[in-house]
C-alpha positions, 0 to 999 in steps of 0.5 A, a space after each residue: 652039058 651042064 649049065 650052071 645058069 640061074 633059072 627063074 621059074 614062074 607061073 604065067 597066067 597069060 600063058 597058062 604055063 610055067 616059064 622058065 628063063 635064064 637072064 644071063 643068056 639074052 632071050 633064052 626061055 622055055 615053058 611048060 605044063 609042070 616046073 619039071 617039065 619047063 626046066 626040062 625044056 629050058 636046058 634043051 634051049 640052053 643048049 641051042 643058044 650056047 650052039 648057036 651062039 658058037 656057031 655065029 662067033 658070039 661069046 657065050 657067057 661064064 655063069 655068075 654067082 647068084 643074081 639078085 632081082 628085086 
């Protein structure tokens, strides 16, 4: 499945890992030892997030245009 959500990637000193967060899917985040690994992991988590929401009868938000954070 192809996801079109914005992903925020950053290095976490606390976790000593790259973190990939999906702001439009509450609680959807993953980590990895590299950018690539964090992105691969968050793609799996997005799939699981969507499946769980559907199983629970909850809506899966439509991707929005680029989000802006300050």
